[in-house]
N, C-alpha and C positions, 0 to 999 in steps of 0.2 A: 711611522711616517705618514703624514696626511696625504690623501688623494685629492688632486685638483678636480674641482667640480665647476663646470661652466654651463650657464643657462643662456641659450640663444633664442630670444623671443622675436616677435614681429608678426605682422598681419599676414593673412592668407596670401600666398603667391609672392612673398617677398624674396624667396630664395634660401630659406633656412636649411632645407634638406640638402641642397647642393653645397651649402657652406659646411654642413656637418661632414659630408663626404670629403671635402677639401681638407678640413681639419684632420680627419682620420689619416689621410695620405701623408700629410706633413709630419704628424707625430709618429706614425709607424715607420717613416723613413729615418727617424732619429732612434729607432729601436725601442720606442715606447709602446705599451699596450693600451689601446683605447677602447672604452666602452661607450655605447650610445643608448640613450633612452628616448623613445618616441612616445607620442601622446595623442589620443583622439577620443572623441565621444562614442565611437563604435569600433568594433573589430574590423579587420580587413584594410589596414592602412597601407597605401602604396609606398609611403616613406619607408616603412619597415622592410618591405620587399626590396626596395632599391638599395638601402644601406646594408642589409644582411647579405645581399648577393655577392659582395666582395669579401665575405668571410669575417667581417667585423662582428664583435659581440654586441648584439642589439637586444634590449629589453623593451617591450611595448606595454604601456599603461593604457588600457582601453576601457571605455564605459563612462569615463568622467575625466575632467581636467586634473592636472597635477594638484592644483589647489584643493580640490574636493576629495582627492585620494592621496593625501600626503603620506600616509602609512605605506600605501602601495608603491609610491615613488621611492621612499627610503628603503623599502625591501629590495627593490630593483637596484638601487645605488649601492647598498651594502653587499648584495650578491656580486655585482661587478667588481667591487673593491676587494672583498674577502675571499670569494670563491674563484672568480675569473682572473683576479690579480691585476686589475687595470691600474695604470698610473694616472690616467686622466679620464674623466667621465664628462660627456657633453650631453645635455638634455635639451630637447626641443618641445616647449609647451604648445598646446593647441593654439592655432593662429588667431582665434577669436577671443582669447583670454587676456585679461589685464589684472592689475593689482598683484602682480607677482612678487613685488618687494615685501609687501605686508604679509602675504600668505605663504611664501616660499623662502625668500632670502633671510628674513628676520628669524623665523622658526629654526632654520638650518643653523644659523649662527648661535642661537640660544641652546638648542638641544644636541647638535652634532659637531660642535666646533673642534672636538678632539679627533674626529674622524676625517673631516674634509676641510680643505682650503678653498673657500668660496671665492671665485674670481668675479670681476664686475659683471653685472647684468647687461648683456649686449642685446640691443634691439635692432634688427635688420630693417633698413628703410628701402622700400621700392620707390625710386624717384618719381615714377609716373603716378602711382597711387597717392603719394604725398601731395603732388600738385593738384590732382583731382579732388582730394579731400579739402584742401584749402580753398579751392575755387567754389565749392559748394558750401556757402556759409551756414546754411541750415543744418547741414550734415555734421557739423562739428559739435553740436550740442545734443545730438541724439543719434540713434542708429549705429551703424558700423563706424562712422566718422568719430563719434564720441569715444568708442573703444580704441580706435586707432591712435588718436592723439593722447589718450591716457597711457597707452603703451610707450609712446615716445617720452612722455613726461616723467615716468618713473625710472627710465633707463639710466644706468651709470654711463653707458657708452652708446652712441648712435653710429651704426655701421651702414654707410651709404653703399648699397649694392648696385650691380648692373652698370658700372661705369663704362663697361665695354660698349654700351649702347648710347653713351653720351659723348658730346664733344668736351674738350677741356674747359671751355667757357661755360657750358651748361653745368658741368660738375661743380665748378667754382661758385656759380650763382646759386646752386642748390645748397651747397655747404653754408653759404652766407645766409640763405633763407632759414636754414635750420638753426644757425647761430643766433639770428635775430629772435627767433621764437623760443629757443632753449639755450640761452647764453652761457649757462654753467655746465653744459654737457660736453664731454669729450666726443670728437667725431673722427671717424676713419673712412677712407674710400677704398672699396674693394670691387673685384669681379669674382664672385664665387665660382662662376663658370670656367674662367681661364686661370684663376688663381692669383691674379694681380692684386697686390696689397694684403693678401690673407696672412702671409708670414709676419708682416710688420704689425698688423692688428693683433695677431696671436701673441707676439712677443711683448707688446704693450700690455696686454691683459695679464700675462704671466708675471710681469714686473710690478703691476699695480697690486697693492695689498688690501684694497677696499672693494667690497661688494655689497650691494644693497645700501647705497648712501642716501637714498631719498625715497619717500613714500608719497604716492599721489593720493589726493582726496577723490575717492571713487563713489559715486551715487549708485548703489546696487539696483535700485529700481530702473534707472536709465540703462545701466549695464545689462541687466536681464532682458529688457525690452529689445536692446540692440542685438543681443545674441539670438533671441527668439525669432528675429526677422530672417535668419539664415536657415536654409534647408540643407541637410546633410544626407549624402547618399554614398554608401560604400558597398561594392559588390565585387565578386570574383566569378568569372565565367570560364568554362571550357569552350573554346570556339573552334569550329571545324567547317569543312565544306562537304556537302552531301555527295559530291562527285569525287571526293578524296583527292582533289588536285592540290598542287603546291600553292600556298597562299603567300604573296609578297607582303610581309607583315608591316614593313615601314609604310608602304602605300596604304594598307588597310588602316593603320593607326592614324595617319594624317587625315584620311577621308572620314573616319569615324569622329574625330574631334572637330573637323570642319562642319559636319552635320550638326553636332551638338551646338557649336558656336552659332550657326545660322539660325537655329531654333531660338536661342537666347537673344540674338539680335532682333529677331522678328517679334518676340514677346517683350522686348525692352527690359530684360531681366539682367541685373548686375551679377557678374560672376566673381566669386572670391578666388576660387581656382578650380581647375579640372586637371586631374592627373591620371595617367595610364601607365601600366607596367605590363609588358608582354614577355612571356618566357616560353621557350620550347627547348628542352635539353639544356645545353650550356649557353645557348643564344638568348639574348634579351634586348629589349628596346624600352625606353621610357620617353614619355612625352608630357608636356604640360601646357596649359593655357591659363594665364594669370589675369585675364580680364576679357570682357565681352568683345572688345574691339582690338585685342592684342594679337600678336603673331604667335602661331603655334610653334613650340620649340620641341625638336625631336633629337634624342641622343641615343647612341648605340650604333652598332653595325647592322645594316639591313640583312635580313635572312628570310628564307622561304621554307615552309614545312606544311604538312597537311593539317596540323592543329597546333594550338597554343593556349596557354592559360592567360587570361586577361584580368588584371585587377584595375578597378575603376573607382576613383573618388571624385565627387562633385560637391562643391560648396557654392551656393548661390542664394540670392535674396528672393526666395520663393518658398512655397510649401514643400515639405518632403514628398507628399503624394504627387505633386506636380513633377518633381524630379523623377520619381518612379515611372510616371506615365510617359514622360519624354523619352527615357531610355527604352521603355517597352515599345514605343512607336518606332524608334530607330532600329531596334532588333527585328521588328516586323518587316521593315523595309529591306533589311539584309536577308531575311528569310525568303523574300521574293527572288533573291539572287542565289538561293540554295545554301546560304550560310546557316549553321545551327549554333545557337547559344544555349549551353547547359548552365543553369544557375547553380553554383557551388555554395555561395553564401551571399546574403544581401541584408542590409540594414538601411532604413531611411528614417530620419528623425529631425527634430529641432532641439537644440540644447535647452535643458531646463535651467531654472534659476540657480546661479552659483551659490553653493553653500560650503565655504572653505572650512577645512579642518581646524586651521589656526588663523588668527588675524591679529597682527601686532600693530599697535598705533604709534609706536616709537621705534627709532633706529636702535638696534642692538650693536654695541661696540665690543 
């Protein structure tokens, strides 16, 4: 019996991880076993912390994108299928990656058709970033805008997320704009946060027999230059107070992200996303910032404790060393208030040129 395999793509901050969590809850409520695969250019992914906190089987492919570690991806997928016994596997590619149809969907259909039923490639659309990208005409032919539009172009299905933040007329206007630009694409409207529309989208994906129905023409020089503009920062800290007092972590989390946001606003640096995950015993909080001038989103029940573990991921259009320096300066500011940050792990980098394991030029039927 074939295992269903779903790829959920989309740019940084689109809400992919929240959607993966929503999918897991829906399928688990039906008695199905779900496996998730996360992906990043470095270890210490907040997404993995968030998704595995609920007891879901999560495999992480770190160090390169799925496209460049296809064998690692399939090792994880086959483990979830054959060892963990998952009925459905949902995989979330790196947010700055594109050309997924040529490098993932077609090779999967060619080599692993007997193992997996490949559902349509769904790309999550952040309505605010979509508008920002179209408004900056120069940004659509280079940089992150080029990658963003290529992600949409190759999708089987465009999933408009965050409709809870839009009016009905705004949602309709956005869907029409997407239809004008991508007239042959299926679209769905959802809120990954509150679950609206997710079951309907998932049902449509399960009924559709086609995945990887189109391949985008991607210029790898432009693609590589666009990715290289992004700085990556992943770190895990043990945070405590020297006076051993109880720390209100929700307040800490919001202030920490607000400080980061203020620095990026001052430097006029575009944020892909900033994510945090705080955990102390069974208590946990997660927060994210999807843009330089966006609102900080905090999820979880507020708690207080003398110490906690903080996982931090930053993606922004600046150098990795700049990101490292910014975080170091914020930690110094906290040190003046008797906070201690013990670095448990840290990586900062810019993605290298994509070198896919496979690249198909034609649709596999």
